[in-house]
N, C-alpha and C positions, 0 to 999 in steps of 0.2 A: 165353449170357446171364450177365452178371456178378451174383454173389450179394452183396448189400450186407450189411454187418455189422449186428447188432441195435443200436439206439440205446442209449447208455449212460445217457442222461438224457432225461426228458420235460420240456419247457419250456412254460409258458403263453405266450400271445401277449404279455402284458404283461412277463413276465420276459425274453423274447427282445428286446423293444424296449429295455428298460433295459440289457441287455448290449450291444446295438448302440450306444446312446448313450454309455455309458462307454468302450467301445472307440474310438469316434470322438472322444472328448474333450469331450463335452457334458454329462456327469454327474459330479459330484464336483469337488473342488478342482483347478483347472488347474495344470499343472507349470510355474510361471513361471520357475523357476531354469534349466530347459533351454530355455525360450523358443521362438522360431520354429524354430530348428534341431531342437529336441526334437519339435515338431509334425511337421516333415518326416520325421524318422527314424521316428516312430511310425506315421504314415500310410503311409509308404513311397512315396508318389507325390502330388504336388500338380499338378493340371492347369493348363496355361497356356492363355490365350486373349487375343485382341487387343482384345476389347470392354472399354471402360472407361467406366462410367457413374458409379457411386458410387466405385469404385476397380477396379483390375484384379483378376481372380479370384484370382491367386496371393497378393495382399494380403488379400483377403477371407477366405481359408481360416484363417490364424492369427488374424486379428481375431475371427472367429466363436468361436474357442475361448479366446483369451486376453484378449479385450477390447481396449481402445484402445492396442494396442502401437504404438510409433512406426513410421511408414511407412518411414523411412530404415533403421531397425533390421531391418525385413522384408527389404529389398533386401540389406543387409549379411549377413544370415543365409543368403541363398541363393547369392549369386554371389561369385566370386573377386574380390579387390581387391588390386592391387599384388603384392607378393611373397608374400602369404599363400597357403597351400595351398587348393585348391578344396574347397568344402563340398558341392557338388551338381553334377550334370551333366544336360543336357537330352537326352531320348531318348523313343522311342515306347514307352509303357506302356499305361495306359487310353486315352490319346490322347497328344498332345504334353505331356510332363510334366517337372517337375523331380524328380529322383531323388537320394537320398542317395549321395554319392560312394562309400561303402562297398559299394554294390550293383553297381558296375561289373562285377565278375567274373560276377555272376549273370545278366547280359543277354548273355553270350557266345552262348547258344543263338539269340538273335534276330539278333545280328550275323552269325552263320554262315548263318542262313536268308536274310538280305538279300544276302549275298555270292553265294549260289547262285541268286538270283532272276533269271530270264531276262528278265522284262518289267517295264517301268516306265512311269509315266504321262507322263514327259517324255523326249524324245530327248536323248542325250548326244553332243554334238559330238566328233569325233575329236580326241584330244589334250587335251581340256579337263580331264579328271580329273588327268592327270599335271602339267599346268600349274598347277592350283590347289594341289596338294600341294607343288610346287616353290616357289611363291610363299610359302606358309606356312612352309616350311623356311628360306627365305632372309630373309624380311621379318618373321617373327614373327606373333603373333595379328592377324587381320584380319576386317573385316566383309565381307559380300557386295559392298557398294559399293566397298570397297577392292580387292576381287578383280576388279573389272571391271563391277560393276552387278548389282543384284538382279533387274531386270525388263528385257524387251526393249520392252514397251509399257506403257501405264498399266493394262492388265488385271492383276488380282491374280494370276492363274494363269499368266501368260505369263513364266515365269522365263527369265533369261539363261542362256547356256551355263555361265558361271562358277557361277551359283547352283545349277543342276542338278548340276554336278560336285561342289560342296562339300557339298551335301545328301546326295548319294549316298555321298561319303566319310564323312560323319557316320553314316549308317546302317550302313556297313561297319565302323565303329569305328576307322578310320584318322585321322579328324578328330573333335574333340569341341567342344561349347560348354559352357563353365563360367563364362561372363561375358556381360553385356549392356551395351551403351552406348546410352542413349536408346532402349531397347526393341529395338535391333538386336542380333542374335546376333553374338558375337565368336568366330570359329573359330580353333582351334589344333590342332596335331598332338597326338594322344592320347599319343604317347610323351613329349611334353614336359609335358603338362598333368596327366595322371593320375599319382598317386603310384606309384612303382615297385612297391611291395608289392601294388598292386591291378591293375597293368597286365598282365593275362594273360587268355587264353581257355582255360585249362586245364580248367575244369569241364565235364563232359559235360552233355548236355541234361537228363538225369534229375536231376542234382544242382541245376542251375539251376532247373528246374521245381519241385522239392521246396521249395526256398527261397522261390520266389515264391508258391506256394500257401500255405505256412506264413505268410508275411508278410501275404497277403490275409486269411487266417483271423484273424490277430491284429488287423488293422486293422478288420475287419468285426465281430469278436466271434462272430457266428454267421451262417452263410450256406449257401445251396444250392450244388450243383455249378455252376449257371449264375452265381451271385453270385461264387464264387471264381474262375471263369474270366474273368468280365468285368473284375475289378479290374485285372489287367494284360493284358487282352485275349489270354488263352490260348484254345486250343481245348478243347472238352469232353473229348476223348480224352486230351489232355495232362494235364488234372486227374486223370482216371481212372487214368492210369499211375502217379501218384505219391501219390495221396491216402492210401493205406494207410500210407505211410512218412513222411507230412508232420508227424506229431505232433498233428494235429487229431483230435477224437473225434466219432463219430457221435451225433447227438441227433435227437429229434423235436420239432417245434414246433407247437403248437396252431394250426390253421387253415392250415398250410402243406401243400400237396399233394405236395411233393417232399421227399426225404430231405435232411438238413442235417448240417453239421459245425460244431463250435465249438472255440474256443481253450480248452484245458484250464485255463489261468490265469483266463480269464473266468468259468469255472464254479466256481472254487475259493472265491470270496468273493462274497456277494450285492452287486449294485450299489447303492450308497447315496450320498447327498450332494445338493448343490444342483444343480438343473437350470439350464442356461444359457438366457437369453432373447436372441435375436439374429436378424438378417437373415442369410440363407444365399445364397451364390452358387449359381446353377443348376448350376455345375460342381463343387460341393462333393461330396466322396466320400460324404457321408451321403445325398445325394439324386441323384447323377448317373445312377443306373440306374432308369428309370421303373417297371419291373415290381416291383423290390424296394421302392421307395418306396411304391408302392400296397399291397404286401403287408404292410409293417411299420406304416405310418402311415395307411393308408386315404386317401391323398392323391394325386391325379393331377396331375402337373405336366409341362409341356412348355415348353422354351425357344422363345420366339416371335420371336427376333431375326431369323430368316431366313424368317419367315412374312410374306406381304404385309400391309401395315398394316391394310387393311380387313378382314382375316380374323383379326386378333389378338383374343383373348378377355381376357387379363389384362395385356398390355403387352409392350413390346420386351424388357425385361430383368427380368421379374417375379421377385422374390426371395422364396422361402418364408420365413415367420416361424416360428421355433422357440420354443416356450415350454412349460414344464411337461412336457417330454418328448414334446410333440405338435406337429404342424404346424398352426397356427391361422389362417393367412391368407397373403396375398401383398401385396407392395409393388412397384410399378414406379417406380424412383427416377430423378431427374435432379438437376442442380445448376445454380443460377443465382447466380453470385457466392457469397455466403456464406449462401445459402438452400438447404436440401435440399428439393426438390420431390417430393412423393408424387403422381405423375401419376395413378395409379390404385391403389386399395386394395381388396382383397377380404378380408372378415372372416368367420370361422367363428362367427358369432353374437356377442351382446353380451359374453360372457365373454372374448373375444379383444381387446377394446378396450384395457385397460390394458397388455397385453403388447405389442401393436403400437405403442402410443405410446412405451413404454419403449425398444423396439428402434429406433424412428425417432430418438429424442432421443440415444441413445448413439451411433448411427451418424453423426448430424449433428456431434456433438462430435469424433468421430474424424477426420472430413474437414474440420475447421475451419469448420463452418457454425454460425451462431448462431441460425438460425431454421428452422422447418419449415413448409412450406405444403402443404396438402392440396387437390388439384384435384378428384378424383372418388372417391367411395366407392360401391361397387357396391350396398350396402344403404343407401339414403339416410337411413333412420331412425337409423343409427348415426353419421352424420356429426357431429351435435351432441355426443354423448358423447365421440367421439374428439377433436374439436378442443378440448373442455373439458379432457380428460386431457392433451393436448399442452401447453396453456397452463399447467397446473399444473406439469408436468414442466420446462418451460422457464423458469418464473418464478424 
């Protein structure tokens, strides 16, 4: 049985929550000079998803922290354009994520694991892998369509042989995606796309894992073993193997039943500053892990996009509302022309009304909407105060 070190610091639940908010970029002045790239570097991973209601999730992440940053600037900050060196690459982390290009060497452990993996969900046709690599070598960066088609049928899961091959080459690290065209991945040979100084798998598993656990601790501020493992989808025993050498320090947190570790820099100065009021993507790293969100905020949230419509409680893409360092409600948004439609709103009492109105109006302006329409409020008695607040904010 492993003996855990004694906690160096005891944190109250409120102190831990403020540390988490500052670490995630929601407390204190945002670093506007480093912009979207700074957000990506600091978080270490920005999750990608195909759903686009208000905007795609990778756009919502920097918006939530920086405010109404230009959407073109978001794309430019993430993906390679022309002769410029790549800023990020796509790989499996917490899920399919954008990762800072500097972290390529630290995912060598995962590339090695995929190369030795005997079973895959999709069958790889004979010769398809070599053919895809040959096409990329001779023709340059290509989409799956360019390589021979992404799908065999209209079913989303029914990949073509070329798509299976190029995705496997991506997981192996022979191929990389550092660019998108119209939301399609553009594949290229890693040897051509990754800067030479980063293009190696020299780091052993322990060094890779130490780095990722340290990055997770920095991005989370404070977290349990499960929190640290979940951030880049490591195994618990992988965290155990490196936690003592990660630079994180053991702490205890009021109300947490499990041991925790914190970023020492997060403990060095008390979190202070202005709290951000904003809508959050369900895929935001502040809330992407349900058990942690419940533990820190007392807020239970579930993405219902894949739940049958008749069984949804809060809506297709219900977005938590952050205000004053707490999660105070949910909004299920849609867009009709230049109107942001709040199809369903859940409010945590009357005090949440001004914050939800502020979050809606700011989000509307960001996506070039000039009006906000509310369709349903779960607490009918709050509909009047909310619409009045929206009218004042839009006037």
